[in-house]
C-alpha positions, 0 to 999 in steps of 0.5 A: 964618584962620577957624575951621572950620565943621563940619555936624552931622547928627545927629536926636538933639537931645541929642547934636547940641546937646552935640556942637555945644556942645563944638565952639564952645568947642573954637574951632569954628563948628558948624551941627546938621541934625536929619534927612538932608534939612536935612543935604543941603540945607545941604551943598549950599548952604554950605561946610563944612570937615567933616561929622559925619553919624548913620547912622539919620536920618529921611527920609534915612538917613546913608548915602545923605547920605555917598553924595550929598555925594560925588557933589558934593563928594570932598574934605570930611571926613566922618565916620560916627556910629552905635550899629552897630559891625560890620565890615560897618557900617564897610565900608557906611560907608567905601564910601560915602565915610566918612573915618572911622567912630565907634561910639556911645557916644563920649568928646567928646575921642576926637571931637575927636581925630579932628576935628583930625587929618581936617582937619590931614589936608585942610589938608597935603593942598591944600599938598603935590604934587598928582599922584603917580606910579609906573609908569604908574600917575598919583594927582591929589590935587586932582581925586582922578582915578586913571589906569593909563596912558590907562584912568581907574580909579573908587575909592571914597573909601577906596579913594582914601586907600588907595591914596595911602598906598601909594603915598606909600610905593612901595618900603616894606612896610607892615603892617597895624597902619600901614595900620590906625592911617593910614587908619582911625585905630584900633589893628590888630584881628587878628579882623577882616579889613577890610584884606585886603578893601580891599586886595583891593578895589584890586588888582581895579581897579589890577592885575586887567587890567594886565600889571605888578602894582603891589601886592605882599604881604610875607606876615607883613609887609604890603603895598607898591607897587612896580614890579617891572618896573623892577627887573628892568630894571635888574638 
């Protein structure tokens, strides 16, 4: 099996070269772009197993580049690097399609751990079943298409990841800590409302205009994706 190819889009030459060297020593095949336009061109012409993008890039910033890549490729894992670590900055990155977000400065071993986790998840997704269902909701893991009945639903990459996690655990209450760990790869911070924000985003898209609600809150415990209509029919 060939070594995974990783594109690094980082304008800080010393950092980019350091990451590239570390990845090469860890068995990966890295390639570096020092501005957003070069990163865009390489992502259009070559196939990578994972892409690392700095936010503050010349010519085309990291958010724009991430969104551009997502219009062409919904599957490649994307990690964003930035010195800006506020919840708003992270939300912007996830909204543009990032899978993970690392705040500078960081240790290389942390970046390496995130890379391994995303690559492992990517490989596992390709091996597993392609379509998940609950009630009239259908999630296609291959095409990333989501439907309720005959109605297509557009989700961002992070919303899709959250929905996938909920549907894989349908009928089971998952805590905010579980979601923070599995979807954001972080320890849950009680001072942030990022999870509530994303659950609300998801509710507006898959529940708001439908009579049967699928996402339910268990106060003090977490959330569950459940078809309550089927429970009612059984009673």
